[in-house]
TIGU-190072 format. One record per residue (C-alpha): residue in three letters; x, y, z. Coordinates in steps of 0.25 Angstrom, whole numbers. Layout:
BEGIN
<'ALA', <X, Y, Z>>
...
//
This chain:
BEGIN
<'MET', <0, 0, 0>>
<'LYS', <5, 14, -4>>
<'LYS', <6, 25, 6>>
<'ASN', <11, 39, 6>>
<'THR', <26, 39, 8>>
<'THR', <33, 50, 15>>
<'ILE', <45, 56, 8>>
<'VAL', <56, 59, 18>>
<'PRO', <64, 71, 11>>
<'GLY', <79, 70, 14>>
<'PHE', <78, 59, 24>>
<'PHE', <91, 52, 24>>
<'GLY', <98, 62, 15>>
<'ARG', <98, 58, 0>>
<'GLU', <98, 43, 2>>
<'PRO', <85, 36, -3>>
<'PHE', <76, 33, 10>>
<'PHE', <65, 23, 12>>
<'CYS', <56, 21, 24>>
<'ILE', <50, 6, 24>>
<'ASN', <41, 0, 34>>
<'ALA', <41, -14, 39>>
<'ASP', <33, -19, 28>>
<'GLY', <43, -14, 18>>
<'CYS', <34, -3, 13>>
<'ILE', <40, 11, 10>>
<'ASN', <35, 22, 20>>
<'ASP', <44, 34, 17>>
<'VAL', <55, 38, 6>>
<'ASN', <63, 50, 3>>
<'HIS', <66, 57, -11>>
<'ALA', <78, 49, -13>>
<'ALA', <70, 36, -11>>
<'GLU', <60, 41, -22>>
<'LYS', <72, 44, -31>>
<'ILE', <79, 31, -30>>
<'SER', <67, 22, -30>>
<'GLY', <61, 30, -42>>
<'LYS', <47, 31, -35>>
<'PRO', <40, 42, -28>>
<'ALA', <37, 42, -13>>
<'VAL', <22, 39, -15>>
<'GLU', <25, 27, -23>>
<'LEU', <36, 22, -13>>
<'GLY', <27, 24, -1>>
<'GLY', <21, 10, 4>>
<'SER', <28, 2, -7>>
<'TYR', <37, -9, -4>>
<'PHE', <52, -5, -2>>
<'LYS', <57, -18, -8>>
<'ASN', <49, -16, -22>>
<'LEU', <59, -4, -24>>
<'PHE', <70, -13, -27>>
<'THR', <74, -23, -38>>
<'GLU', <76, -33, -27>>
<'PRO', <64, -32, -18>>
<'GLN', <67, -45, -11>>
<'LYS', <81, -39, -7>>
<'ALA', <74, -26, -2>>
<'GLU', <64, -34, 6>>
<'GLU', <75, -42, 13>>
<'MET', <82, -29, 16>>
<'LEU', <70, -24, 23>>
<'HIS', <68, -37, 31>>
<'ARG', <83, -36, 36>>
<'VAL', <81, -21, 40>>
<'LEU', <68, -25, 48>>
<'THR', <75, -37, 55>>
<'GLU', <90, -31, 56>>
<'GLY', <87, -16, 57>>
<'ALA', <96, -12, 45>>
<'VAL', <102, -16, 32>>
<'SER', <114, -9, 25>>
<'ASN', <118, -8, 10>>
<'CYS', <107, -17, 4>>
<'ASP', <109, -15, -11>>
<'LEU', <96, -14, -19>>
<'SER', <91, -8, -33>>
<'PHE', <78, 0, -34>>
<'ASN', <68, -5, -44>>
<'SER', <66, 7, -53>>
<'ASN', <66, 11, -67>>
<'ASN', <72, 24, -62>>
<'GLU', <87, 24, -66>>
<'GLU', <90, 33, -53>>
<'SER', <83, 23, -44>>
<'ASN', <87, 10, -51>>
<'LYS', <100, 9, -44>>
<'LEU', <107, 1, -33>>
<'VAL', <106, 6, -19>>
<'LEU', <110, 2, -5>>
<'LEU', <99, 1, 5>>
<'ASN', <102, 4, 20>>
<'ALA', <90, 1, 29>>
<'PHE', <87, 2, 44>>
<'CYS', <75, -1, 52>>
<'HIS', <68, 9, 61>>
<'ASN', <59, 6, 73>>
<'GLU', <60, -6, 82>>
<'GLY', <49, -16, 85>>
<'ASP', <40, -24, 76>>
<'ASN', <44, -25, 61>>
<'LYS', <30, -18, 57>>
<'GLU', <35, -5, 65>>
<'LYS', <49, -5, 58>>
<'ILE', <53, 5, 47>>
<'VAL', <65, 3, 38>>
<'PHE', <73, 15, 32>>
<'ALA', <80, 11, 19>>
<'ILE', <91, 20, 13>>
<'ALA', <95, 18, -1>>
<'SER', <110, 22, -5>>
<'PRO', <116, 21, -18>>
<'PRO', <128, 11, -18>>
<'GLU', <142, 16, -17>>
<'THR', <149, 19, -30>>
<'GLU', <164, 16, -33>>
<'GLU', <167, 31, -33>>
<'GLY', <160, 32, -19>>
<'ARG', <168, 21, -14>>
<'PHE', <181, 27, -19>>
<'GLN', <177, 40, -13>>
<'LYS', <174, 33, 0>>
<'ILE', <187, 26, 0>>
<'LEU', <195, 40, -3>>
<'LYS', <187, 46, 9>>
<'GLU', <191, 35, 18>>
<'ILE', <205, 36, 14>>
<'ALA', <205, 51, 16>>
<'ASP', <199, 48, 30>>
<'TYR', <210, 38, 33>>
<'LYS', <221, 47, 29>>
<'TYR', <215, 58, 37>>
<'ALA', <214, 49, 49>>
<'LEU', <229, 44, 47>>
<'ASP', <234, 58, 45>>
<'GLU', <228, 63, 58>>
<'SER', <232, 52, 66>>
<'SER', <245, 47, 61>>
<'ILE', <259, 52, 56>>
<'VAL', <258, 48, 41>>
<'ALA', <269, 48, 30>>
<'ILE', <270, 42, 16>>
<'THR', <283, 39, 9>>
<'ASP', <287, 33, -4>>
<'GLN', <294, 20, -5>>
<'LYS', <307, 26, -2>>
<'GLY', <303, 33, 11>>
<'ILE', <301, 47, 5>>
<'ILE', <290, 55, 12>>
<'THR', <278, 58, 3>>
<'TYR', <268, 62, 13>>
<'VAL', <267, 65, 28>>
<'ASN', <255, 70, 36>>
<'ASP', <255, 81, 46>>
<'ASN', <257, 72, 58>>
<'PHE', <270, 67, 51>>
<'CYS', <275, 81, 50>>
<'SER', <271, 85, 64>>
<'ILE', <279, 73, 71>>
<'SER', <291, 74, 62>>
<'LYS', <291, 89, 62>>
<'PHE', <294, 90, 47>>
<'ASN', <285, 97, 38>>
<'ARG', <279, 90, 26>>
<'THR', <288, 97, 16>>
<'GLU', <300, 92, 24>>
<'LEU', <295, 78, 24>>
<'ILE', <289, 75, 10>>
<'GLY', <300, 69, 0>>
<'MET', <309, 66, 12>>
<'ASP', <314, 52, 16>>
<'HIS', <307, 47, 28>>
<'GLU', <321, 46, 35>>
<'ILE', <319, 61, 38>>
<'ILE', <312, 57, 51>>
<'ASN', <322, 45, 54>>
<'SER', <326, 46, 68>>
<'GLY', <338, 36, 67>>
<'HIS', <332, 29, 79>>
<'HIS', <329, 15, 72>>
<'PRO', <339, 6, 67>>
<'LYS', <342, 3, 52>>
<'GLU', <336, -11, 54>>
<'PHE', <323, -5, 59>>
<'ILE', <322, 5, 47>>
<'ARG', <325, -6, 37>>
<'ASN', <315, -15, 42>>
<'LEU', <304, -4, 41>>
<'TRP', <308, -2, 26>>
<'VAL', <309, -16, 22>>
<'THR', <295, -18, 28>>
<'ILE', <288, -7, 21>>
<'ALA', <296, -9, 8>>
<'ARG', <289, -23, 8>>
<'GLY', <276, -17, 8>>
<'LYS', <273, -20, 23>>
<'ILE', <268, -11, 34>>
<'TRP', <279, -7, 44>>
<'ARG', <275, -3, 58>>
<'GLY', <284, 2, 69>>
<'GLU', <289, 13, 78>>
<'ILE', <298, 23, 72>>
<'LYS', <306, 35, 79>>
<'ASN', <307, 47, 70>>
<'LYS', <315, 60, 70>>
<'ALA', <307, 73, 68>>
<'LYS', <313, 86, 61>>
<'ASP', <317, 92, 75>>
<'GLY', <325, 80, 79>>
<'THR', <315, 74, 89>>
<'PHE', <310, 60, 88>>
<'TYR', <297, 54, 87>>
<'TRP', <291, 39, 87>>
<'VAL', <280, 35, 77>>
<'ASP', <273, 21, 76>>
<'THR', <273, 19, 61>>
<'THR', <266, 11, 51>>
<'ILE', <272, 11, 37>>
<'VAL', <262, 6, 26>>
<'PRO', <268, 3, 12>>
<'PHE', <259, 7, 0>>
<'VAL', <262, -3, -11>>
<'ASN', <261, -3, -26>>
<'GLN', <255, -14, -36>>
<'ASP', <269, -21, -34>>
<'ASN', <267, -21, -19>>
<'LYS', <279, -11, -18>>
<'PRO', <278, 0, -8>>
<'TYR', <277, 14, -15>>
<'LYS', <274, 22, -2>>
<'TYR', <274, 21, 13>>
<'LEU', <263, 26, 22>>
<'ALA', <269, 28, 36>>
<'ILE', <259, 30, 47>>
<'ARG', <264, 34, 61>>
<'ALA', <260, 37, 75>>
<'ASP', <268, 46, 85>>
<'ILE', <272, 37, 96>>
<'THR', <283, 46, 102>>
<'SER', <277, 48, 115>>
<'ARG', <275, 33, 117>>
<'LYS', <289, 30, 113>>
<'VAL', <294, 41, 123>>
<'VAL', <286, 34, 134>>
<'GLU', <292, 20, 129>>
<'GLU', <306, 25, 129>>
<'ASN', <305, 32, 142>>
<'LEU', <299, 19, 147>>
<'GLU', <310, 11, 141>>
<'THR', <320, 20, 147>>
<'SER', <313, 19, 161>>
<'LEU', <312, 4, 160>>
<'LYS', <327, 3, 156>>
<'GLU', <331, 12, 167>>
<'THR', <322, 4, 177>>
<'SER', <329, -9, 171>>
<'ASP', <342, -3, 173>>
<'TYR', <339, 1, 188>>
<'LYS', <333, -12, 191>>
<'TYR', <346, -19, 185>>
<'ALA', <355, -9, 193>>
<'LEU', <346, -12, 206>>
<'ASP', <346, -27, 204>>
<'GLU', <361, -27, 202>>
<'SER', <364, -17, 214>>
<'SER', <354, -20, 224>>
<'ILE', <346, -30, 232>>
<'VAL', <332, -29, 226>>
<'ALA', <319, -36, 230>>
<'ILE', <304, -33, 227>>
<'THR', <292, -37, 236>>
<'ASP', <277, -36, 236>>
<'GLN', <270, -27, 246>>
<'LYS', <270, -39, 256>>
<'GLY', <285, -41, 255>>
<'ILE', <285, -53, 246>>
<'ILE', <297, -54, 237>>
<'LYS', <294, -52, 222>>
<'TYR', <308, -49, 217>>
<'ALA', <323, -51, 222>>
<'ASN', <335, -48, 214>>
<'TYR', <348, -56, 214>>
<'ASN', <354, -47, 224>>
<'PHE', <343, -50, 234>>
<'CYS', <344, -65, 232>>
<'LYS', <359, -64, 233>>
<'ILE', <359, -56, 247>>
<'SER', <347, -64, 253>>
<'LYS', <353, -77, 248>>
<'PHE', <339, -81, 243>>
<'SER', <336, -85, 229>>
<'TYR', <326, -77, 221>>
<'GLU', <315, -89, 222>>
<'GLU', <317, -89, 237>>
<'LEU', <314, -74, 238>>
<'ILE', <302, -72, 228>>
<'GLY', <289, -73, 235>>
<'LYS', <295, -72, 249>>
<'ASP', <292, -62, 260>>
<'HIS', <304, -52, 261>>
<'ARG', <305, -57, 275>>
<'ILE', <313, -68, 270>>
<'ILE', <326, -60, 272>>
<'ASN', <321, -53, 285>>
<'SER', <333, -54, 295>>
<'GLY', <325, -51, 307>>
<'HIS', <335, -40, 310>>
<'HIS', <326, -28, 309>>
<'PRO', <315, -25, 320>>
<'LYS', <300, -26, 316>>
<'GLU', <299, -11, 317>>
<'PHE', <310, -9, 306>>
<'ILE', <303, -19, 297>>
<'ARG', <289, -13, 299>>
<'ASN', <294, 1, 296>>
<'LEU', <300, -4, 283>>
<'TRP', <286, -10, 279>>
<'VAL', <278, 2, 283>>
<'THR', <287, 11, 275>>
<'ILE', <286, 3, 262>>
<'ALA', <272, -1, 264>>
<'ASN', <269, 14, 264>>
<'GLY', <276, 15, 250>>
<'LYS', <289, 22, 256>>
<'ILE', <303, 17, 253>>
<'TRP', <310, 10, 264>>
<'ARG', <325, 11, 266>>
<'GLY', <334, 4, 276>>
<'GLU', <344, -7, 280>>
<'LEU', <339, -21, 281>>
<'LYS', <346, -34, 287>>
<'ASN', <341, -46, 279>>
<'LYS', <343, -61, 281>>
<'ALA', <348, -70, 269>>
<'LYS', <344, -84, 266>>
<'ASP', <356, -90, 273>>
<'GLY', <353, -82, 286>>
<'THR', <364, -71, 284>>
<'PHE', <360, -56, 285>>
<'TYR', <362, -45, 276>>
<'TRP', <359, -30, 276>>
<'VAL', <353, -22, 265>>
<'ASP', <350, -7, 263>>
<'THR', <336, -7, 258>>
<'THR', <326, 1, 250>>
<'ILE', <312, -4, 249>>
<'ILE', <303, 4, 238>>
<'PRO', <288, 1, 238>>
<'PHE', <282, 1, 224>>
<'LEU', <268, 7, 225>>
<'ASP', <255, 4, 217>>
<'ASP', <245, 14, 212>>
<'ASN', <239, 16, 226>>
<'GLY', <253, 19, 232>>
<'LYS', <254, 5, 239>>
<'PRO', <266, -4, 238>>
<'TYR', <265, -16, 230>>
<'GLN', <280, -20, 230>>
<'TYR', <293, -16, 237>>
<'VAL', <307, -15, 230>>
<'ALA', <318, -17, 240>>
<'ILE', <332, -13, 236>>
<'ARG', <343, -17, 245>>
<'ALA', <358, -15, 246>>
<'ASP', <367, -25, 254>>
<'ILE', <373, -18, 265>>
<'THR', <377, -30, 274>>
<'GLN', <392, -27, 273>>
<'ARG', <390, -12, 277>>
<'LYS', <381, -17, 289>>
<'GLN', <392, -26, 293>>
<'VAL', <402, -15, 293>>
<'GLU', <393, -6, 300>>
<'GLU', <391, -16, 311>>
<'GLU', <406, -18, 312>>
<'ILE', <408, -3, 313>>
<'ILE', <398, -2, 324>>
<'VAL', <405, -13, 332>>
<'LEU', <419, -7, 329>>
<'ASN', <413, 7, 333>>
<'GLU', <408, 2, 346>>
<'GLU', <421, -5, 349>>
<'LEU', <429, 8, 345>>
<'GLU', <420, 17, 353>>
<'LYS', <422, 8, 365>>
<'ARG', <437, 8, 363>>
<'VAL', <438, 23, 361>>
<'LYS', <429, 25, 373>>
<'GLU', <439, 16, 381>>
<'ARG', <451, 22, 376>>
<'THR', <445, 36, 378>>
<'GLU', <442, 33, 392>>
<'GLU', <456, 27, 394>>
<'ILE', <462, 40, 388>>
<'GLU', <453, 49, 396>>
<'SER', <457, 41, 408>>
<'PHE', <472, 42, 405>>
<'SER', <471, 57, 401>>
<'TYR', <464, 60, 415>>
<'SER', <474, 52, 422>>
<'VAL', <486, 59, 415>>
<'SER', <480, 72, 417>>
<'HIS', <477, 70, 431>>
<'ASP', <491, 64, 434>>
<'LEU', <497, 76, 427>>
<'ARG', <491, 86, 436>>
<'GLY', <500, 81, 448>>
<'PRO', <513, 84, 441>>
<'LEU', <507, 97, 435>>
<'ARG', <503, 102, 449>>
<'ALA', <518, 99, 453>>
<'VAL', <523, 107, 442>>
<'ASN', <514, 119, 444>>
<'GLY', <517, 118, 459>>
<'TYR', <532, 118, 458>>
<'ALA', <531, 129, 447>>
<'LYS', <523, 138, 457>>
<'ILE', <534, 135, 468>>
<'LEU', <545, 139, 458>>
<'GLU', <537, 152, 455>>
<'GLU', <534, 156, 469>>
<'ASP', <547, 152, 476>>
<'TYR', <558, 152, 466>>
<'ASN', <553, 163, 457>>
<'ASN', <564, 173, 461>>
<'ILE', <576, 164, 457>>
<'PHE', <570, 161, 443>>
<'ASP', <575, 170, 432>>
<'THR', <566, 175, 420>>
<'GLU', <568, 162, 412>>
<'GLY', <565, 153, 424>>
<'LYS', <552, 161, 427>>
<'ARG', <548, 159, 413>>
<'LEU', <550, 144, 413>>
<'LEU', <543, 143, 426>>
<'GLY', <531, 151, 420>>
<'GLU', <531, 141, 408>>
<'ILE', <531, 129, 418>>
<'GLN', <519, 135, 425>>
<'TYR', <512, 139, 412>>
<'ASN', <513, 125, 406>>
<'ALA', <510, 118, 419>>
<'LYS', <497, 126, 419>>
<'LYS', <495, 122, 404>>
<'MET', <497, 108, 407>>
<'GLY', <486, 109, 419>>
<'THR', <476, 115, 409>>
<'LEU', <479, 103, 399>>
<'ILE', <478, 93, 410>>
<'ASP', <464, 99, 414>>
<'ASP', <460, 98, 399>>
<'LEU', <464, 84, 398>>
<'LEU', <457, 80, 411>>
<'SER', <444, 87, 406>>
<'PHE', <446, 80, 393>>
<'ALA', <447, 66, 400>>
<'ARG', <436, 69, 410>>
<'LEU', <427, 72, 397>>
<'GLY', <427, 58, 392>>
<'ARG', <422, 53, 406>>
<'LYS', <411, 63, 407>>
<'GLU', <397, 59, 404>>
<'VAL', <388, 69, 396>>
<'GLN', <377, 76, 405>>
<'GLY', <367, 81, 395>>
<'SER', <358, 92, 398>>
<'VAL', <351, 103, 390>>
<'ILE', <361, 115, 390>>
<'ASP', <358, 130, 387>>
<'MET', <370, 133, 378>>
<'ASN', <368, 148, 380>>
<'LYS', <370, 147, 395>>
<'LEU', <381, 137, 393>>
<'VAL', <389, 146, 384>>
<'ALA', <386, 158, 392>>
<'THR', <392, 151, 404>>
<'VAL', <405, 146, 396>>
<'ILE', <407, 160, 391>>
<'ARG', <406, 166, 405>>
<'ASP', <416, 157, 410>>
<'ILE', <426, 160, 398>>
<'ASN', <424, 175, 400>>
<'GLN', <428, 173, 415>>
<'ASN', <440, 164, 413>>
<'THR', <445, 170, 400>>
<'THR', <449, 183, 394>>
<'HIS', <444, 185, 380>>
<'HIS', <438, 196, 371>>
<'ALA', <430, 187, 362>>
<'GLU', <416, 190, 358>>
<'ILE', <407, 178, 361>>
<'LYS', <393, 177, 354>>
<'ILE', <383, 167, 358>>
<'LYS', <371, 164, 349>>
<'LYS', <359, 157, 356>>
<'LEU', <363, 143, 358>>
<'LEU', <354, 130, 357>>
<'PRO', <353, 121, 369>>
<'VAL', <359, 107, 369>>
<'LYS', <359, 95, 378>>
<'ALA', <374, 92, 383>>
<'ASP', <383, 91, 395>>
<'TYR', <383, 105, 400>>
<'VAL', <397, 105, 406>>
<'LEU', <404, 98, 394>>
<'LEU', <397, 107, 384>>
<'GLU', <401, 119, 393>>
<'HIS', <415, 114, 391>>
<'VAL', <414, 113, 376>>
<'MET', <408, 127, 375>>
<'ASN', <419, 133, 384>>
<'ASN', <430, 126, 376>>
<'LEU', <424, 131, 362>>
<'ILE', <422, 145, 367>>
<'VAL', <435, 147, 374>>
<'ASN', <442, 141, 361>>
<'ALA', <434, 151, 352>>
<'ILE', <438, 163, 361>>
<'LYS', <453, 158, 362>>
<'TYR', <455, 156, 347>>
<'SER', <448, 169, 343>>
<'SER', <456, 177, 354>>
<'LYS', <466, 183, 344>>
<'LYS', <455, 189, 336>>
<'GLU', <452, 204, 338>>
<'ARG', <438, 202, 340>>
<'PRO', <436, 187, 344>>
<'VAL', <421, 182, 342>>
<'VAL', <416, 169, 347>>
<'GLU', <401, 164, 343>>
<'ILE', <393, 153, 349>>
<'LYS', <381, 148, 342>>
<'SER', <372, 135, 340>>
<'LYS', <363, 129, 330>>
<'ARG', <354, 117, 329>>
<'GLY', <360, 106, 319>>
<'ASN', <354, 92, 315>>
<'ARG', <350, 87, 329>>
<'GLU', <362, 94, 335>>
<'MET', <365, 108, 342>>
<'ILE', <378, 114, 336>>
<'TYR', <386, 125, 344>>
<'SER', <397, 133, 338>>
<'VAL', <408, 142, 344>>
<'ILE', <413, 152, 333>>
<'ASP', <426, 160, 334>>
<'ASN', <433, 170, 325>>
<'GLY', <447, 165, 330>>
<'VAL', <459, 159, 323>>
<'GLY', <452, 147, 318>>
<'PHE', <459, 134, 313>>
<'GLU', <462, 126, 300>>
<'MET', <450, 116, 298>>
<'GLU', <460, 105, 293>>
<'TYR', <464, 104, 308>>
<'LYS', <450, 103, 314>>
<'HIS', <452, 89, 317>>
<'LYS', <462, 93, 328>>
<'LEU', <453, 103, 335>>
<'PHE', <446, 93, 345>>
<'GLY', <458, 84, 348>>
<'VAL', <465, 85, 362>>
<'PHE', <477, 94, 362>>
<'GLN', <475, 98, 348>>
<'ARG', <477, 113, 344>>
<'LEU', <476, 120, 331>>
<'HIS', <483, 133, 337>>
<'SER', <495, 135, 346>>
<'ALA', <494, 136, 361>>
<'GLU', <502, 149, 361>>
<'ASP', <491, 155, 352>>
<'PHE', <479, 149, 359>>
<'PRO', <482, 142, 372>>
<'GLY', <475, 129, 375>>
<'THR', <476, 114, 378>>
<'GLY', <469, 108, 365>>
<'VAL', <460, 100, 374>>
<'GLY', <447, 109, 374>>
<'LEU', <442, 106, 360>>
<'ALA', <444, 91, 363>>
<'ILE', <436, 92, 375>>
<'ALA', <425, 99, 368>>
<'TYR', <425, 88, 357>>
<'ARG', <424, 77, 367>>
<'ILE', <412, 84, 374>>
<'ILE', <404, 86, 361>>
<'GLU', <407, 72, 357>>
<'LYS', <402, 67, 371>>
<'HIS', <389, 74, 367>>
<'ASN', <388, 67, 354>>
<'GLY', <391, 80, 347>>
<'LYS', <401, 86, 337>>
<'ILE', <411, 97, 337>>
<'TRP', <418, 103, 326>>
<'ALA', <425, 116, 321>>
<'VAL', <426, 124, 308>>
<'SER', <436, 136, 306>>
<'THR', <444, 145, 297>>
<'PRO', <457, 150, 301>>
<'GLY', <457, 164, 306>>
<'LYS', <442, 165, 305>>
<'GLY', <438, 157, 318>>
<'ALA', <432, 143, 321>>
<'ILE', <418, 137, 324>>
<'PHE', <418, 126, 334>>
<'ASN', <404, 118, 333>>
<'PHE', <399, 107, 341>>
<'SER', <385, 100, 340>>
<'LEU', <377, 92, 351>>
<'PRO', <365, 84, 349>>
<'GLU', <351, 91, 350>>
<'ILE', <345, 90, 364>>
<'ASN', <336, 78, 359>>
<'HIS', <347, 71, 352>>
<'LEU', <358, 71, 363>>
//
């Protein structure tokens, strides 16, 4: 039954369009459909779609497939018409609209003329142009003839090589040769492409400015009818960044390998997991522990525990490394045969992404011989200290006895000299009186020397009675006594002094000796100045007595604190040469130090240090 058919102008563009119901009758068409079928819309409406074609059965099968499958593509049919325009082969593309029962479905069919040879050719050219565009945008492209002369380069090639196009065209491809690859590498490349085969590889090239770059390269030969290459297409991708990373990684790996080799050769190395189970031990570890590699792997590190160290020591070690910190120390271990050895040890935790140790690397050095020597030295020092103490006590006892015994004869000399002076003075001539005076002077000098020796001897027996001392008051007392007993014209400057814990009497003796010396050795100056000051050192108090006197040569400083050692003549500066030795002994008994620095003619600085109050 015919019915009015709607013409859909311009629907689906210029392509002939048919709207068909589930019975196969045409509902709607466009003008292109009228033209290709050779029938007006009023005639087409309600007619069977299959009757338009020379092969109605094929058209009916196509509709059936559309209704069951949903779509059909490129079904070739010819319209049944005397019209030359419409009597031509078309390709039908049809699809089904509406879901549900077939009676409710509508089929849309579009007729397209088949593709011509020219159309196919144009399509191929378009695809080739698209491929070339994509290649030029994404890759570094060059074309050479069979001799390697460049005939084409794209912008990417110019950009990476830093040559412009005119500098490259007509040049041999060796213009970018870096010289990096061996001749065999280049020969293999040319042999491959000369045989018409594709070559793939990585090449290091040299840019115009002398810099280098790496390219991942595919060279495709274009062959003629005789299967001989007449040109080569080289397609490259810049891999410079990747190669730099690889080279850096290779260098790092080489360095790491070298470090590991050096470490294994020079040190005792073991690796354990976080629980202390041995995962790796080098040859040196096996050698010193006398266990084989197989006996160590998988064992707890306590296999070499000597039991020498207290639990607190071991606990501190584990707490340190478990917290991701490096531990350093000396360990005494036990070998398989029961012998002991010492190692200087560094344990380094390796941390995971959460900052937790997952293994420990222990690097050790054998210090067994050093520890044995240290132990021997300790024993020898103890023996030496004992012998020195005994000998010192003997010498001090001897010095005390000698000094004490000398007092009797000296008193007799002084007594008889006094009798001669009082009772026989009138019978001595001038020379006799002078000689008697010399006897009395030297006897007095001998008495002073014996007193100093007795003081020095008693010092060795005296125990240090420590108390906190106000050094300002002590020095003030010493200066008052010096001023009362000595005539001098020195200016004495005292800066505020720090307190210290020491034996008051002994320290008073030291300060008296140093200040008297400073006054004495600066006495020949027109304006002698003595300065006393102090400062805090590293867990110690340092006191200095400074003068502007004659000074001394530093090459003789080792003689300063020896008994009877003098750097100046007694005629110029009287004294026994015992005072500084006594000061040295007192400071030594306080676990302190005493030293001096000087420049001849510019004075001297005598320093001594004593432990801080909390460290005596």
